[in-house]
C-alpha positions as CSV (number, residue, x, y, z in Angstrom):
1,M,-6.8,-19.6,-52.6
2,T,-4.8,-17.4,-54.9
3,V,-4.8,-18.1,-58.6
4,Y,-1.7,-17.1,-60.5
5,P,-1.3,-16.7,-64.3
6,V,0.0,-19.7,-66.2
7,G,3.8,-19.7,-65.9
8,Y,4.0,-17.0,-63.2
9,I,5.1,-19.4,-60.4
10,M,7.7,-21.1,-62.6
11,G,9.1,-17.6,-63.5
12,L,9.4,-16.8,-59.8
13,M,11.1,-20.2,-59.1
14,T,13.6,-19.9,-62.0
15,R,14.5,-16.3,-61.5
16,K,18.0,-15.9,-60.0
17,T,18.2,-12.1,-59.8
18,A,15.8,-9.3,-59.4
19,R,14.4,-7.9,-62.6
20,T,15.7,-4.6,-63.8
21,P,12.9,-2.0,-63.7
22,L,11.6,-0.7,-67.0
23,R,13.8,2.1,-68.4
24,L,12.5,4.8,-70.6
25,T,14.5,5.3,-73.7
26,N,13.7,9.0,-73.8
27,G,12.2,11.5,-71.4
28,A,11.7,11.7,-67.7
29,F,10.1,9.0,-65.6
30,V,7.9,11.4,-63.6
31,P,6.8,14.7,-65.3
32,D,7.2,17.9,-63.4
33,E,3.4,18.4,-62.8
34,R,3.1,14.8,-61.4
35,K,6.2,15.5,-59.2
36,A,4.5,18.6,-57.8
37,E,1.3,16.6,-57.0
38,L,3.4,13.9,-55.4
39,R,5.4,16.4,-53.3
40,K,2.2,18.0,-52.1
41,R,0.9,14.6,-50.9
42,L,4.2,13.8,-49.3
43,A,4.2,17.1,-47.5
44,R,0.7,16.3,-46.1
45,L,2.0,12.9,-45.1
46,K,5.0,14.4,-43.3
47,G,2.7,16.8,-41.4
48,Q,0.5,13.9,-40.4
49,V,3.4,11.8,-39.1
50,E,4.8,14.8,-37.2
51,G,1.3,15.1,-35.8
52,V,1.5,11.6,-34.5
53,E,4.8,12.4,-32.8
54,R,3.3,15.5,-31.2
55,M,0.3,13.5,-30.0
56,L,2.6,11.0,-28.4
57,E,4.5,13.8,-26.6
58,Q,1.2,15.3,-25.5
59,N,0.0,11.9,-24.2
60,R,-3.1,12.0,-26.3
61,P,-5.7,9.2,-26.2
62,C,-4.9,6.1,-28.2
63,A,-8.0,6.5,-30.4
64,D,-6.9,9.9,-31.5
65,I,-3.4,8.7,-32.3
66,L,-4.8,5.7,-34.3
67,T,-7.1,8.1,-36.2
68,Q,-4.0,10.2,-37.1
69,I,-2.1,7.2,-38.1
70,S,-4.9,6.1,-40.4
71,A,-4.9,9.5,-42.0
72,A,-1.2,9.2,-42.7
73,Q,-1.7,5.7,-44.2
74,E,-4.3,7.1,-46.5
75,A,-2.0,9.9,-47.5
76,L,0.6,7.4,-48.4
77,R,-1.9,5.3,-50.4
78,G,-2.8,8.5,-52.3
79,A,0.9,9.0,-53.2
80,S,1.0,5.4,-54.3
81,R,-2.0,5.9,-56.6
82,V,-0.3,8.9,-58.2
83,M,2.8,6.8,-58.9
84,V,0.8,3.8,-60.2
85,R,-1.0,6.1,-62.6
86,N,2.4,7.6,-63.7
87,Y,3.9,4.1,-64.1
88,L,1.0,3.0,-66.3
89,E,0.8,6.1,-68.4
90,K,4.5,6.8,-68.8
91,C,6.7,3.7,-68.2
92,A,4.5,0.8,-69.1
93,T,2.8,2.5,-72.1
94,T,6.1,3.7,-73.6
95,A,7.6,0.2,-73.2
96,I,4.6,-1.5,-74.8
97,R,4.7,1.0,-77.7
98,E,8.4,0.0,-78.1
99,G,7.4,-3.6,-78.5
100,R,8.5,-4.7,-75.0
101,E,5.1,-6.1,-74.0
102,Q,6.4,-9.3,-72.2
103,E,8.8,-7.2,-70.1
104,V,5.9,-4.9,-69.1
105,Y,3.6,-7.8,-68.2
106,D,6.3,-9.4,-66.1
107,E,7.1,-6.2,-64.3
108,V,3.4,-5.4,-63.7
109,M,2.9,-8.9,-62.2
110,D,5.9,-8.3,-59.9
111,L,4.7,-4.9,-58.8
112,V,1.1,-6.1,-58.1
113,F,2.4,-8.8,-55.8
114,R,5.0,-6.6,-54.2
115,V,2.8,-3.6,-53.4
116,S,-0.3,-5.7,-52.4
117,R,1.4,-7.3,-49.4
């Protein structure tokens, strides 16, 4: 049984439109060094997906292909971790410091349920 915070379900039921994502009032969403890290992970992911395609063309065993798919999924999870950290350090923290706590909490709840499906 899933337990939701008080008022969360009512918020979902009464919401008519999707929430607007948090917007920073100054600065970039993703700093250059974080973009570089993310691009490196995405390049690895791209290579792994291309590897799956090659394995299919080569008629490789199913277990080998599944192992490669698993590696690609892990690479994507790694990219997600980079973005979650950036979101918390940059977007959420900045918005909280600006006094927008409730907006941050609502968005975090939405994101948790959206990305954990």
